[in-house]
N, C-alpha and C positions, 0 to 999 in steps of 0.2 A: 330424653334428658332427665336425669335424677333431680329431685327437689331436695334442697337443703333445709333442714328444720333446726332452728336455734332454740334450745330449751334454756330458759333462764336458770340461774343458780337457785338452789333450794335452801331454805333456812333449816337448821337443825331443830328438831322438836322431839318431845316425848309424850306418852300418854301416862298420866299418873296411875300408880297402883292404889288399891283400896287402902285408906288410912293416910294417904299423902296429904300434906298441907304445904304452904309456901316454904316453910322452914326446912322440911325434910327434902323437898325437891332442890332447894338452894344448896343444902349440904351435900347432896349426891351429885348434882350437875355442875356446881361451881365451887369445887373444893379449893381451898386456899384464899377464897374471897371472904372477908368478914361477913358474918351471918346477916346482919341488918342491911348491909350494902347489897348482898346477893339477892335477898328477898326483894328489895326495891328495884333492882335491875330486872328480875323476872316479872314483877308486876308491871313495870313500864313497857315491857315487850309484849305483854298479854293483857292490855287494858280491858278487852272484852270479858275477861274473867274477873279481874281485879275490881271492876266497877259493877259487877253483877248484883242485882238486887238480893238482899239477904246477907251481905257481908263479903262477897267475893270468895266463897268457899270453892275449893278445887274438887272436881269429881273425876272418876276414872274415864269418863267419856270425853273429857276435855282434851284438846290438843294444846300443849304448852310449848311455846317457842323458848329455846334455851340459848339463844344468841340474838343480837339486835338485827334489825332489817339490814340487808346488804345494799350497798350503794348501787345505783342503776348504771 
């Protein structure tokens, strides 16, 4: 008998390119959203980066979610 595996949905994410910051990611990934609002959305979805010691700078090794968590 075959087993069924249910894989939960995956959140969309990106890895920043060198030189990216919150504003450049927001402009690229959330076009049409006012800049300040888009940055706030990204930071709220990525608190582990936004509250990083040293000011929350984005690095190319980060995984940045570009959408909110999905409902269960």
